[in-house]
Steps between C-alpha positions, in 0.01 A plus 500: 500500500416190297418485129432168327450493123413201280655270759497124438678227689561141390696213650590261223179428309278613786372856472412636845411863418411666171489866391457654846484881517464723807666777697515580872549850632701617799316465829250237382413167656431273204370148546558209265210257533412178321513122540815332631761379256401727212774760490482745792829392659663478155403863438633611839833327430527677165427839659771443760744404225547131585424398142494664159168510312458276198339794321423862585651729761478579871629830635540567873573857608599573141746209473443208266493167681698291564762736643689551824448876477185500714549182703572690823184705454275192506379305802396146410306248705472166324238230557770267631694636797872536416647516850810371677361252751807489725500877542271701725261762357755768592771303325289464185405867502856620553621277217239621250526859623874499424430363152282807444777732618383573855767528766579602856231697688258510208515122461437446871207745498334341200540147642322601818234698312394209279518252788250715691274541199483126433464419872819295509700687767430244772622218273790687342760284679360161395630311194258528210477123447292489819244745359149421381402567140322820599803632687718431197257701283529789744880487481488487119295821500744661744786421261308652206449821700839539666659730240186720461461436126274723286356186333372189678417176316311267734396150395215383729636706793231412758474123448533315830476795739225570749224759438637749754843513337339506155321821598832641624665411168231682305521804726871512423441451127261797502749712696772411250268598214442837669878548502515437124605133505360291215376149580421218259365193676329174418205381706216249500325676789205707380490747791868574435433547130231753590762709685721539191488818293493295182458135408646302211321173424727236345325198354590248228832676447348840423405820673123452497394815682646796683362787705412615847319254729183707452534484120538121508201471733289711264610293201479150645275535806777440756876454517445128559289480184778682313746243633289222350421687179629374164404807302801657330556874529 
């Protein structure tokens, strides 16, 4: 689903990522972990096709990024919520659903499905500018899911939501994985990292380690120790 080879990304004279290599298979939940501000979001944006790499290549579902060829097959949840504050959740979902090609009965069904999943049905008629930060995160996830994409890219998807809903999110992520959906997410939460099939540790602009949570625990002692580790793979 995702293949990254010799990928580097610079902005002016600042090099953010250097010679990153990895692949992600269909039906995996892969977690990007590492300190804030050191390239995880940059990598996600390159995978989605929002920016061209300075060096190297990224292929998504066989297509070289950036391209519009696979844009409708990707669900993206950014760190910053990109919502229309004067619209209701239903209004936002209908707008984005139409952008992804949904229409008529199917659009209506998917809007109601994702509202139920994110526990927003009771607030679906309120303008979004009245929402709390956590409610906006829930709506952002609903938008990423509305068109049932085979690939989900989620940047800190559970920040600002309560533990009960966080558990519901992860139950849904695991159900989606069972259906063959591939998920690449960033997280700073160690118990969430432990639920991923595979972890990719980004530090100092490089891929420092990769493997299953168990493999990282065996190598470093714990996932948290791996997070703090400066050893290069």
